[in-house]
C-alpha positions as CSV (number, residue, x, y, z in Angstrom):
1,S,0.3,-36.2,11.3
2,R,3.0,-33.9,9.9
3,S,4.7,-30.9,11.4
4,L,4.5,-27.6,9.6
5,G,8.3,-27.2,9.5
6,D,8.8,-30.7,8.0
7,F,6.2,-30.2,5.4
8,L,7.5,-26.7,4.3
9,D,11.2,-28.0,4.2
10,T,10.2,-31.0,2.0
11,C,7.9,-28.9,-0.2
12,L,10.5,-26.1,-0.8
13,D,13.3,-28.6,-1.5
14,R,11.2,-30.2,-4.2
15,R,10.1,-26.8,-5.7
16,A,13.6,-25.4,-5.7
17,A,14.5,-27.6,-8.6
18,E,11.6,-26.5,-10.7
19,S,11.2,-22.8,-9.8
20,K,13.0,-19.6,-10.7
21,P,15.5,-18.4,-8.1
22,A,13.4,-15.3,-7.2
23,T,10.4,-17.6,-6.6
24,V,12.4,-19.8,-4.3
25,V,13.6,-16.8,-2.3
26,T,10.0,-15.6,-1.9
27,L,8.8,-19.1,-0.8
28,R,11.6,-19.4,1.7
29,L,10.6,-16.0,3.2
30,V,7.0,-17.1,3.4
31,A,8.0,-20.5,5.0
32,D,10.2,-18.7,7.6
33,D,7.2,-16.4,8.4
34,L,4.9,-19.3,8.8
35,K,7.3,-21.2,11.0
36,R,7.9,-18.1,13.2
37,F,4.1,-17.4,13.5
38,F,2.8,-21.0,14.0
39,G,6.0,-22.7,15.3
40,T,8.1,-25.3,13.4
41,A,6.7,-28.2,15.4
42,A,3.0,-27.2,14.9
43,D,0.8,-29.9,13.4
44,L,-0.4,-28.9,9.9
45,R,-3.9,-29.9,11.0
46,D,-3.9,-27.4,13.9
47,V,-3.8,-24.4,11.4
48,S,-7.4,-23.4,11.4
49,E,-9.3,-20.8,9.4
50,G,-9.2,-18.5,12.4
51,R,-5.4,-18.8,12.8
52,A,-5.1,-18.2,9.0
53,D,-6.9,-14.9,9.5
54,D,-4.6,-14.1,12.4
55,F,-1.6,-14.7,10.1
56,R,-3.1,-12.4,7.5
57,T,-3.5,-9.7,10.2
58,H,0.1,-10.3,11.3
59,Y,1.2,-9.7,7.7
60,L,-0.7,-6.5,7.4
61,T,0.4,-5.0,10.7
62,R,3.9,-6.3,11.1
63,T,7.0,-4.1,11.5
64,P,8.7,-3.4,9.1
65,R,5.5,-2.8,7.2
66,L,5.0,-4.6,3.9
67,A,3.4,-3.0,0.8
68,A,-0.1,-4.3,0.1
69,A,1.2,-6.0,-3.1
70,T,3.9,-7.8,-1.2
71,S,1.5,-9.0,1.4
72,A,-0.9,-10.2,-1.3
73,R,1.8,-12.0,-3.2
74,R,3.1,-13.7,0.0
75,L,-0.5,-14.7,1.1
76,K,-1.0,-16.2,-2.4
77,A,2.2,-18.3,-1.8
78,V,0.8,-19.4,1.6
79,R,-2.5,-20.4,0.0
80,M,-0.6,-22.4,-2.7
81,L,1.5,-24.2,-0.1
82,F,-1.5,-25.2,2.0
83,D,-3.4,-26.2,-1.1
84,H,-0.5,-28.5,-1.9
85,A,-0.8,-30.0,1.6
86,R,-4.6,-30.5,0.9
87,R,-3.8,-32.3,-2.4
88,L,-1.4,-34.6,-0.6
89,K,-4.3,-35.3,1.9
90,L,-2.2,-34.0,4.8
91,I,-5.1,-31.6,5.8
92,P,-8.8,-32.0,5.0
93,A,-9.2,-28.4,3.7
94,N,-7.1,-25.3,3.0
95,P,-7.5,-22.9,5.9
96,F,-6.2,-20.1,3.7
97,A,-8.6,-20.7,0.8
98,D,-11.0,-17.9,1.8
99,V,-8.5,-15.5,3.3
100,K,-9.1,-12.1,1.8
101,L,-6.1,-10.6,0.1
102,P,-5.3,-6.9,0.6
103,S,-6.1,-4.5,-2.3
104,V,-3.0,-3.9,-4.5
105,N,-4.5,-0.7,-5.7
106,P,-4.6,1.5,-2.6
107,A,-6.8,4.6,-2.6
108,E,-3.9,6.9,-1.8
109,R,-2.2,5.9,-5.1
110,R,-5.2,6.4,-7.3
111,H,-5.3,9.5,-9.5
112,Y,-7.9,10.9,-11.7
113,V,-6.8,11.1,-15.3
114,S,-8.7,13.4,-17.6
């Protein structure tokens, strides 16, 4: 079994060499959020689909509030990280695979154009 913190640190160290600087910053922010929410010592296999939904809710209701596009982008990064863990056979399935992303086209910003 592997701890969440250990997996994220190893994964991000590897990706840092092949990613653009802004991507690395975003992934570090996401990793820090995951560690704070689940705990650094949490076992990767203990992150269930229910807890993944709880994390999504946390992102959408946290203070300071994140824009829908930012939440969606970060949740996509979380999904990618857990998919990587699945490919490495550290977890049987990605708990974030079916997590619904927030709409990045909110109703209050839509305008009728004639």
